[in-house]
C-alpha positions as CSV (number, residue, x, y, z in Angstrom):
1,X,126.7,107.5,-104.0
2,X,123.7,105.4,-105.1
3,X,123.1,102.0,-103.7
4,X,123.4,100.5,-107.2
5,X,126.9,101.9,-107.3
6,X,127.7,100.7,-103.7
7,X,126.8,97.1,-104.3
8,X,125.1,95.9,-107.5
9,X,123.9,92.6,-106.1
10,X,122.1,94.3,-103.2
11,X,120.3,96.5,-105.7
12,X,119.0,93.3,-107.3
13,X,117.4,92.2,-104.1
14,X,119.8,89.6,-102.9
15,X,121.0,89.5,-99.3
16,X,124.5,89.0,-98.1
17,X,126.0,87.1,-95.1
18,X,129.2,86.8,-93.3
19,X,130.1,90.5,-92.7
20,X,130.6,90.2,-89.0
21,X,132.4,86.9,-88.8
22,X,135.9,86.5,-87.5
23,X,138.9,86.3,-89.8
24,X,140.0,82.9,-91.0
25,X,143.5,83.9,-91.2
26,X,145.7,86.5,-89.6
27,X,145.8,89.8,-91.4
28,X,148.8,90.5,-93.4
29,X,150.4,93.9,-93.9
30,X,151.0,94.8,-97.6
31,X,152.9,98.1,-97.4
32,X,155.0,98.6,-100.5
33,X,158.7,98.6,-99.9
34,X,159.8,102.2,-99.2
35,X,162.6,102.0,-101.7
36,X,160.2,101.6,-104.6
37,X,158.1,104.6,-103.8
38,X,158.5,107.6,-106.2
39,X,160.3,110.5,-104.5
40,X,159.1,113.8,-105.6
41,X,160.3,114.8,-109.1
42,X,163.4,112.6,-109.2
43,X,164.3,110.5,-112.1
44,X,162.1,107.4,-112.5
45,X,163.5,105.5,-115.5
46,X,167.0,104.0,-115.4
47,X,168.5,102.0,-118.2
48,X,172.2,101.5,-119.0
49,X,175.0,99.0,-119.5
50,X,175.3,98.1,-115.8
51,X,171.7,98.6,-114.7
52,X,169.1,95.7,-114.4
53,X,171.5,92.9,-115.5
54,X,170.6,89.4,-114.4
55,X,171.8,85.9,-115.3
56,X,169.7,83.1,-116.7
57,X,170.7,79.5,-117.5
58,X,171.0,80.5,-121.1
59,X,172.9,83.9,-120.7
60,X,172.7,87.3,-119.2
61,X,169.8,89.7,-119.9
62,X,169.5,93.4,-119.4
63,X,166.3,95.2,-118.6
64,X,165.5,98.6,-117.0
65,X,164.2,100.1,-113.8
66,X,161.0,102.0,-113.9
67,X,159.5,103.7,-110.8
68,X,161.6,101.3,-108.7
69,X,160.5,98.1,-110.4
70,X,163.1,96.2,-112.3
71,X,161.6,95.0,-115.6
72,X,162.7,92.5,-118.2
73,X,160.7,92.0,-121.5
74,X,160.9,89.3,-124.1
75,X,163.4,86.9,-122.4
76,X,163.6,83.7,-124.4
77,X,162.5,80.6,-122.6
78,X,162.3,78.4,-125.7
79,X,163.7,78.2,-129.2
80,X,162.0,79.4,-132.4
81,X,159.1,77.1,-133.1
82,X,159.2,77.3,-136.9
83,X,160.5,74.7,-139.4
84,X,161.5,71.5,-137.8
85,X,160.3,72.6,-134.4
86,X,156.7,73.2,-135.6
87,X,154.3,70.7,-134.0
88,X,157.1,69.5,-131.7
89,X,157.6,69.9,-127.9
90,X,159.4,73.2,-127.2
91,X,163.2,73.2,-127.4
92,X,165.5,75.1,-125.2
93,X,166.9,78.4,-126.7
94,X,170.5,78.5,-127.9
95,X,172.7,80.0,-125.2
96,X,174.2,83.5,-125.8
97,X,177.4,85.1,-124.7
98,X,176.7,88.8,-124.9
99,X,174.2,90.5,-122.5
100,X,170.8,90.2,-124.3
101,X,168.6,93.3,-124.3
102,X,165.3,92.5,-122.7
103,X,163.6,95.8,-123.0
104,X,160.8,95.1,-125.4
105,X,157.9,92.6,-125.8
106,X,158.6,89.3,-127.5
107,X,156.7,88.5,-130.7
108,X,153.1,87.6,-130.5
109,X,152.3,83.9,-131.4
110,X,151.0,83.4,-135.0
111,X,147.3,84.2,-135.3
112,X,145.0,86.0,-137.8
113,X,145.7,89.7,-137.4
114,X,143.7,91.1,-140.3
115,X,141.0,93.5,-139.1
116,X,142.1,93.1,-135.5
117,X,141.3,96.7,-134.9
118,X,138.2,97.0,-137.2
119,X,135.8,97.5,-134.3
120,X,136.9,100.8,-133.0
121,X,134.9,100.8,-129.8
122,X,136.3,97.3,-128.9
123,X,139.8,98.6,-129.7
124,X,139.2,101.6,-127.5
125,X,137.7,99.7,-124.5
126,X,140.2,96.9,-124.5
127,X,143.1,98.9,-125.7
128,X,144.6,96.0,-127.6
129,X,148.4,95.8,-127.9
130,X,149.8,93.7,-130.7
131,X,153.3,93.9,-132.2
132,X,155.3,91.6,-134.6
133,X,153.9,88.1,-135.1
134,X,156.1,85.1,-135.6
135,X,156.8,81.5,-134.6
136,X,159.7,82.8,-132.6
137,X,157.4,83.6,-129.8
138,X,158.5,81.7,-126.7
139,X,159.3,84.8,-124.5
140,X,158.7,85.7,-120.9
141,X,158.4,89.1,-119.1
142,X,159.5,89.7,-115.5
143,X,158.7,92.5,-113.1
144,X,160.5,92.4,-109.8
145,X,161.1,94.9,-106.9
146,X,164.7,93.9,-106.7
147,X,167.5,91.6,-108.0
148,X,168.3,90.1,-104.7
149,X,167.9,86.9,-102.7
150,X,164.7,87.8,-100.9
151,X,162.7,84.9,-102.5
152,X,159.4,86.7,-103.2
153,X,156.2,84.9,-104.2
154,X,155.9,84.6,-108.0
155,X,152.9,85.1,-110.2
156,X,152.7,83.7,-113.7
157,X,150.0,85.3,-115.9
158,X,148.4,83.4,-118.7
159,X,146.7,85.5,-121.3
160,X,143.2,85.2,-122.6
161,X,141.9,84.8,-126.1
162,X,140.8,81.2,-126.0
163,X,143.6,79.0,-127.1
164,X,143.7,80.9,-130.4
165,X,144.3,84.7,-129.9
166,X,146.1,87.1,-127.6
167,X,149.4,87.7,-126.1
168,X,151.1,88.4,-122.7
169,X,150.5,92.2,-122.9
170,X,147.4,92.5,-125.1
171,X,145.9,94.8,-122.5
172,X,147.6,97.5,-120.4
173,X,145.9,95.8,-117.4
174,X,148.2,92.9,-117.8
175,X,151.3,95.0,-116.7
176,X,153.0,93.6,-113.6
177,X,154.7,96.8,-112.2
178,X,151.9,97.9,-109.8
179,X,151.2,94.5,-108.1
180,X,154.9,93.8,-107.9
181,X,155.3,97.0,-106.0
182,X,152.2,96.7,-103.9
183,X,152.8,93.2,-102.7
184,X,156.6,92.9,-103.0
185,X,156.1,90.0,-105.4
186,X,157.5,89.0,-108.8
187,X,155.2,89.0,-111.7
188,X,155.7,87.1,-115.0
189,X,153.7,86.9,-118.2
190,X,154.4,85.0,-121.4
191,X,153.6,84.2,-125.0
192,X,153.2,80.6,-126.2
193,X,151.9,78.8,-129.4
194,X,148.2,79.2,-130.1
195,X,145.5,77.8,-132.3
196,X,146.3,75.2,-134.9
197,X,150.1,75.8,-134.6
198,X,149.8,74.9,-130.9
199,X,147.1,72.3,-130.9
200,X,147.0,70.3,-134.1
201,X,146.9,66.7,-133.0
202,X,148.9,65.0,-135.8
203,X,149.8,61.7,-134.0
204,X,147.5,59.6,-136.3
205,X,148.9,61.5,-139.3
206,X,152.5,60.5,-138.4
207,X,153.3,63.5,-136.2
208,X,154.7,63.7,-132.8
209,X,152.4,62.3,-130.1
210,X,152.6,65.6,-128.2
211,X,151.6,67.7,-131.2
212,X,148.0,68.3,-129.9
213,X,149.4,69.9,-126.7
214,X,152.6,71.7,-127.7
215,X,151.0,75.1,-126.8
216,X,150.5,73.9,-123.3
217,X,153.9,72.3,-123.2
218,X,155.3,75.8,-124.0
219,X,153.7,76.9,-120.7
220,X,155.2,74.1,-118.9
221,X,158.6,75.1,-120.4
222,X,158.0,78.6,-119.1
223,X,157.2,77.3,-115.7
224,X,160.4,75.2,-115.8
225,X,162.3,78.5,-116.8
226,X,160.7,80.1,-113.7
227,X,161.8,77.1,-111.5
228,X,165.4,77.3,-112.8
229,X,165.9,81.1,-113.1
230,X,163.4,83.2,-111.0
231,X,165.7,83.2,-107.9
232,X,168.1,85.4,-110.0
233,X,165.2,87.9,-110.2
234,X,164.4,88.0,-106.5
235,X,161.6,85.3,-106.7
236,X,160.9,82.0,-104.9
237,X,160.6,79.0,-107.2
238,X,158.9,77.1,-104.4
239,X,156.0,79.6,-104.2
240,X,154.5,80.1,-107.8
241,X,150.9,81.0,-108.5
242,X,149.5,80.6,-112.0
243,X,146.7,82.9,-113.0
244,X,144.7,83.3,-116.2
245,X,141.4,84.9,-117.5
246,X,139.0,83.5,-120.1
247,X,141.1,81.2,-122.2
248,X,143.8,81.8,-119.7
249,X,141.5,80.3,-117.1
250,X,141.3,77.2,-119.1
251,X,145.1,77.2,-119.4
252,X,145.2,77.2,-115.7
253,X,142.9,74.2,-115.3
254,X,144.6,72.2,-118.0
255,X,148.0,72.8,-116.5
256,X,146.6,71.5,-113.2
257,X,145.9,68.3,-115.1
258,X,149.2,67.9,-117.1
259,X,151.6,65.3,-115.6
260,X,154.6,67.4,-116.8
261,X,153.5,70.5,-114.8
262,X,153.6,68.7,-111.5
263,X,155.7,70.6,-108.9
264,X,156.1,73.7,-111.1
265,X,153.3,75.8,-109.4
266,X,151.7,75.8,-106.0
267,X,148.5,77.9,-106.2
268,X,146.1,78.7,-109.0
269,X,143.6,81.4,-110.0
270,X,140.9,81.1,-112.7
271,X,139.1,84.2,-114.0
272,X,136.0,84.0,-116.2
273,X,137.1,80.7,-117.8
274,X,138.3,77.2,-117.0
275,X,137.5,73.8,-118.3
276,X,136.9,70.3,-116.8
277,X,138.1,68.2,-119.8
278,X,140.3,68.4,-122.8
279,X,139.3,68.0,-126.4
280,X,138.0,64.5,-127.4
281,X,141.0,62.5,-128.7
282,X,139.1,60.8,-131.5
283,X,137.9,64.1,-132.9
284,X,141.4,65.6,-132.6
285,X,143.0,62.7,-134.4
286,X,140.5,62.8,-137.2
287,X,140.9,66.6,-137.5
288,X,144.7,66.0,-137.8
289,X,144.1,63.6,-140.7
290,X,141.7,66.2,-142.3
291,X,144.4,68.8,-142.1
292,X,146.8,66.6,-144.1
293,X,144.1,65.9,-146.7
294,X,143.3,69.7,-146.9
295,X,147.0,70.4,-147.4
296,X,147.2,67.9,-150.2
297,X,149.7,65.7,-148.2
298,X,149.8,62.1,-147.2
299,X,150.0,60.8,-143.6
300,X,153.7,60.9,-142.6
301,X,154.5,64.0,-144.7
302,X,154.8,66.1,-141.6
303,X,158.1,67.7,-142.8
304,X,156.3,69.3,-145.7
305,X,153.6,70.5,-143.4
306,X,156.3,72.2,-141.3
307,X,157.4,74.2,-144.3
308,X,154.1,75.8,-145.2
309,X,154.1,79.5,-144.3
310,X,152.3,79.9,-140.9
311,X,149.5,82.1,-142.2
312,X,148.7,79.7,-145.0
313,X,148.7,76.8,-142.5
314,X,146.2,78.5,-140.3
315,X,143.8,78.8,-143.3
316,X,144.3,75.1,-144.2
317,X,143.6,74.1,-140.6
318,X,140.5,76.3,-140.4
319,X,139.1,74.8,-143.5
320,X,139.7,71.3,-141.9
321,X,137.6,72.4,-138.9
322,X,134.8,73.5,-141.1
323,X,134.8,70.1,-143.0
324,X,134.7,68.3,-139.7
325,X,131.5,70.0,-138.5
326,X,129.3,67.0,-138.9
327,X,131.8,64.7,-137.1
328,X,132.0,67.2,-134.3
329,X,128.2,67.0,-133.9
330,X,128.3,63.2,-134.0
331,X,130.8,63.3,-131.2
332,X,128.9,65.9,-129.2
333,X,131.8,68.4,-129.6
334,X,130.4,71.7,-128.5
335,X,133.2,73.8,-129.9
336,X,135.3,72.3,-132.6
337,X,138.8,73.5,-133.4
338,X,142.1,73.7,-131.6
339,X,142.8,73.5,-127.9
340,X,144.5,71.0,-125.5
341,X,143.7,67.4,-126.4
342,X,142.7,64.8,-123.7
343,X,145.3,62.2,-125.1
344,X,145.8,60.5,-121.7
345,X,149.6,61.1,-121.9
346,X,150.3,64.8,-122.0
347,X,146.8,65.8,-120.7
348,X,144.5,63.8,-118.4
349,X,141.8,62.1,-120.4
350,X,139.2,62.0,-117.6
351,X,137.2,64.7,-115.9
352,X,139.6,67.1,-114.3
353,X,140.0,67.1,-110.4
354,X,138.3,63.7,-110.1
355,X,141.3,62.0,-108.4
356,X,141.8,62.8,-104.8
357,X,145.5,61.6,-105.1
358,X,146.3,63.8,-108.1
359,X,148.9,66.5,-107.6
360,X,146.2,69.1,-108.4
361,X,144.5,68.1,-105.1
362,X,147.2,69.9,-103.1
363,X,146.8,73.2,-105.0
364,X,144.6,76.0,-103.5
365,X,142.3,77.4,-106.2
366,X,140.6,80.9,-106.5
367,X,137.8,81.3,-109.0
368,X,136.1,84.4,-110.2
369,X,133.6,85.3,-112.9
370,X,131.8,88.5,-113.7
371,X,128.0,89.4,-113.6
372,X,127.9,90.5,-117.2
373,X,130.5,88.5,-119.2
374,X,128.2,89.1,-122.2
375,X,126.1,92.3,-122.3
376,X,123.9,92.6,-125.4
377,X,123.3,96.3,-125.0
378,X,126.8,97.3,-124.8
379,X,126.8,98.5,-128.4
380,X,123.1,98.8,-128.9
381,X,121.3,101.2,-126.6
382,X,117.9,100.3,-127.9
383,X,118.2,96.9,-126.0
384,X,118.1,98.8,-122.6
385,X,114.4,98.9,-122.9
386,X,113.6,95.2,-123.7
387,X,110.8,93.5,-121.8
388,X,110.8,90.1,-120.0
389,X,108.9,88.7,-123.0
390,X,111.6,90.0,-125.3
391,X,114.3,88.4,-123.2
392,X,112.4,85.0,-123.3
393,X,112.3,85.2,-127.1
394,X,115.9,86.4,-127.6
395,X,117.5,83.6,-125.6
396,X,115.6,80.8,-127.3
397,X,118.4,80.2,-129.8
398,X,120.6,79.1,-126.9
399,X,118.2,77.7,-124.3
400,X,115.2,76.6,-126.5
401,X,111.9,75.6,-124.8
402,X,113.5,76.2,-121.3
403,X,113.9,80.0,-122.1
404,X,110.7,81.1,-120.3
405,X,111.4,79.0,-117.2
406,X,115.0,80.3,-117.0
407,X,113.9,84.0,-117.3
408,X,111.3,83.5,-114.6
409,X,113.7,81.9,-112.3
410,X,116.2,84.7,-112.6
411,X,113.5,87.3,-112.3
412,X,112.4,85.7,-109.0
413,X,115.9,85.4,-107.7
414,X,116.8,89.0,-108.6
415,X,113.4,90.9,-108.2
416,X,114.9,94.4,-108.6
417,X,116.8,93.6,-111.8
418,X,115.6,95.2,-115.1
419,X,115.0,92.8,-118.1
420,X,118.2,93.8,-119.8
421,X,120.1,93.0,-116.6
422,X,118.5,89.6,-116.3
423,X,119.3,88.9,-120.0
424,X,123.0,89.6,-119.5
425,X,123.2,87.6,-116.2
426,X,121.6,84.6,-117.9
427,X,124.0,84.7,-120.8
428,X,126.8,85.1,-118.3
429,X,125.6,82.5,-115.8
430,X,128.0,81.0,-113.3
431,X,127.3,77.4,-114.2
432,X,130.9,76.7,-115.3
433,X,132.5,78.5,-112.5
434,X,130.5,76.7,-109.9
435,X,131.0,73.3,-111.7
436,X,134.8,73.8,-111.4
437,X,134.5,74.8,-107.8
438,X,132.4,71.7,-107.0
439,X,134.8,69.4,-108.8
440,X,137.9,70.8,-107.1
441,X,136.3,70.6,-103.6
442,X,135.8,66.8,-104.1
443,X,139.6,66.3,-103.8
444,X,139.3,67.6,-100.2
445,X,142.9,68.5,-99.8
446,X,143.2,72.3,-100.6
447,X,140.8,75.1,-100.3
448,X,138.7,76.7,-103.0
449,X,137.6,80.4,-102.9
450,X,134.9,81.6,-105.2
451,X,134.1,85.2,-106.2
452,X,131.6,87.0,-108.3
453,X,132.6,90.4,-109.7
454,X,129.7,92.9,-110.1
455,X,131.4,96.3,-110.2
456,X,129.8,98.6,-112.8
457,X,131.9,101.1,-114.7
458,X,130.5,104.6,-115.4
459,X,131.3,104.4,-119.1
460,X,129.2,104.2,-122.3
461,X,126.1,105.4,-120.4
462,X,126.6,102.6,-117.9
463,X,125.9,99.9,-120.5
464,X,129.2,98.1,-120.1
465,X,128.3,96.7,-116.7
466,X,130.7,94.1,-115.1
467,X,131.9,92.8,-118.5
468,X,134.3,90.1,-119.5
469,X,137.9,91.1,-118.7
470,X,136.8,94.0,-116.5
471,X,138.0,92.4,-113.2
472,X,141.6,91.8,-114.4
473,X,142.9,95.3,-113.7
474,X,141.3,95.2,-110.2
475,X,143.1,92.0,-109.3
476,X,146.5,93.4,-110.6
477,X,146.1,96.9,-109.1
478,X,145.9,98.5,-112.6
479,X,142.6,100.4,-112.4
480,X,144.4,103.7,-113.0
481,X,146.2,102.2,-116.0
482,X,143.2,100.5,-117.6
483,X,141.1,103.7,-117.7
484,X,138.9,102.4,-120.5
485,X,137.7,99.7,-118.2
486,X,137.3,101.7,-115.0
487,X,137.2,105.4,-115.8
488,X,140.0,105.7,-113.1
489,X,140.0,107.5,-109.8
490,X,139.4,106.6,-106.2
491,X,136.2,104.5,-106.6
492,X,137.7,101.6,-108.6
493,X,141.1,102.0,-106.8
494,X,139.4,101.4,-103.5
495,X,138.0,98.0,-104.6
496,X,141.2,97.2,-106.5
497,X,143.3,97.6,-103.4
498,X,141.2,95.2,-101.4
499,X,141.1,92.7,-104.3
500,X,144.8,92.9,-105.2
501,X,145.9,92.6,-101.6
502,X,143.7,89.6,-101.1
503,X,145.3,88.0,-104.2
504,X,148.7,88.8,-102.8
505,X,147.8,87.1,-99.6
506,X,146.6,84.1,-101.6
507,X,149.9,84.0,-103.4
508,X,151.8,84.0,-100.1
509,X,149.7,81.7,-98.0
510,X,147.0,80.1,-100.1
511,X,144.4,82.1,-98.2
512,X,143.1,85.5,-99.4
513,X,141.9,86.8,-96.0
514,X,143.6,89.8,-94.5
515,X,143.7,91.9,-97.7
516,X,140.7,94.1,-96.8
517,X,137.8,92.1,-98.1
518,X,135.3,90.7,-95.6
519,X,136.1,87.3,-94.2
520,X,136.2,85.0,-97.2
521,X,135.1,81.5,-96.3
522,X,136.3,78.6,-98.3
523,X,133.7,77.3,-100.8
524,X,131.5,74.3,-100.1
525,X,129.0,72.8,-102.4
526,X,126.5,72.9,-99.6
527,X,126.6,76.6,-98.9
528,X,128.2,78.0,-102.1
529,X,130.1,80.7,-100.3
530,X,130.7,83.4,-102.8
531,X,132.6,86.7,-102.3
532,X,130.6,89.5,-104.1
533,X,133.2,92.0,-105.4
534,X,131.7,95.5,-105.6
535,X,132.1,98.9,-104.1
536,X,130.9,97.3,-100.8
537,X,132.2,93.7,-101.0
538,X,130.2,91.0,-99.1
539,X,130.1,87.3,-98.7
540,X,126.9,85.6,-99.9
541,X,125.8,82.0,-99.8
542,X,125.2,80.9,-103.4
543,X,123.1,84.0,-104.3
544,X,121.9,82.7,-107.7
545,X,121.4,79.0,-106.8
546,X,117.7,78.9,-107.4
547,X,118.1,80.7,-110.8
548,X,120.9,78.3,-111.9
549,X,118.7,75.3,-111.2
550,X,116.6,76.3,-114.3
551,X,119.7,76.0,-116.5
552,X,120.1,72.3,-115.7
C-alpha cells in the first residue's frame, strides 16, 4: 500500500507525535454481545405481534429485531406542528391505546424537495433517502441490543443539512444498528422542524417569543423523551451523548447553550460544523416583520400565517430573506436566513462557552473536521492539474488580497501537497473547528478532544478525497453500508473499528482512549493536540498552525 494511502498527512510532509506515549485511560473491551452475533444461515429478521414491544409514556410501540438489534422507527415524541402548533414550542403527542407500529421512518420535516435528486452523481455518492414530507415530523428512531434494564450509554444523532434540509436517515451511514451491536449502546436519531418553519423569529410581529428557536426546542423535546423513556429500551438516561455533523454539529453547540437543554445530555460530538453564536436578534426580528409584509399580513395576524400551506410559506419566507440582504450586510450577517436565534432567553445571546460556570462547562466535547470538506475537482477532472498561480487566483473571491499569502503559507506547511490538494485544504480549513476547541477549553472543567479526518476513498479516480460527510460512517461503524463513501472492504473497516470504538469509549467515560487509536491527548490551545485519522492514525501537535495564521 502506498504511503499516501497509509497516512495522507505524512505524504504532505507533516510530522506526527505521541505514538509511543502511555495511555491516558485504561483500555476498554468492546466485544459485541454474543447474543447479537449472526449464527450461520439462521433467520435474522423477526417481526410479529409479541416481538419488540416496548412502553413509552404515551403508549406502547412495536418494532422489529434485525440481526439481533431491536429497532423502532418513527416513534412520536411530539405532536403535529401544523396549524395552531406552527411557530409554537413543541407539544406532547396525544396518548394512544393500541400498540403503535414503529417499523418505518417518520415524515421528513418540510423543506424544498424539487430537484432533490437532479445531480445524479451527488445522489449516487450520498445515497440520499427522503420519504414523505409533512409538518407531522416530530419522530425518533431507536436501535438497541435488548429491551432490558442494562442501562446502556445512549447516542442521539442530529442530522446535517444546515438548519434547512435533511432528515434523521438521509444517508445509510446514519443507521444505528452496527454501532449499537459493536458497543452495546443505544442509538437514536430524530427529525425536527427546519428552515423558516423552525426558525422564523416572529416575536416582534406578535408571535410566540420562542418562535425563532422552535426547531431547537423540538430537539430538546426529543431529549426529554429520551430522559423519560429510554430506560424502557435498555438505555441509561443519565449517560446521553449528542452528536451531529455539518448543520448537526451546530445543533450540538447550540443545544449546549440552551437553558432548557441543561441536564438532558452529558457528552457531545461535533463533526464538520459547529457555531459559537446564534443569529443576531435584531436581524431575526426584522426578518420576522418582513415575512408578515411579504405574506400581505399585519403584525399580530399570526393565526393567518399558520394556515398558509407550508410550501407556500417557505417561498414567502425565502423572498423575505432576499429583501433583507442589505440589512444583513449592515448588521454584518455573514449568512442570512433561518437558524437558531440568540434571543437571550431560549438561546444564549453571548459567545458560546464563555462562562466557566455554565452547564456546558461540565460536558466533554469531541470535535472532528475533514481535510477536504470542499474539493473543487470532485466533479471536474481538469482542475487536478491547476498550478499554484491558478489557486491564488481562484480563491480571490473568498480571500481577496490575502490569497497569495495564504497559498504560500499552506504550500510551506505542506511541502509535498499538489496545488489541487492545497486548494481544497484552504477551502476546508480548520479555523472554525479550532476556534470551538479554543473556546471550550477556556471553561477548564471538561476535556476537549480534536481530530482531523484525512482518509482518502479510492473512488472517482481518487478525486473525492476526505470530503464533507465522509467520516460519519467511520464513526458509526458503517463503512460497509455506505459503500459510495468508502468502496467497502477491510481497509476502511480497519480505521472505522478504531474510530467507532474510540467514540464508544467517549460515550461511556468521556475519554476516547482505549479504542485502538494512538493515545489521544486532550486538546490545549498551546499545543493544539490533534488526532489525525487515516489508515495509520497518529497524534500531531497543531499540524496546520502556521498555515492557518495566514487566514487571520
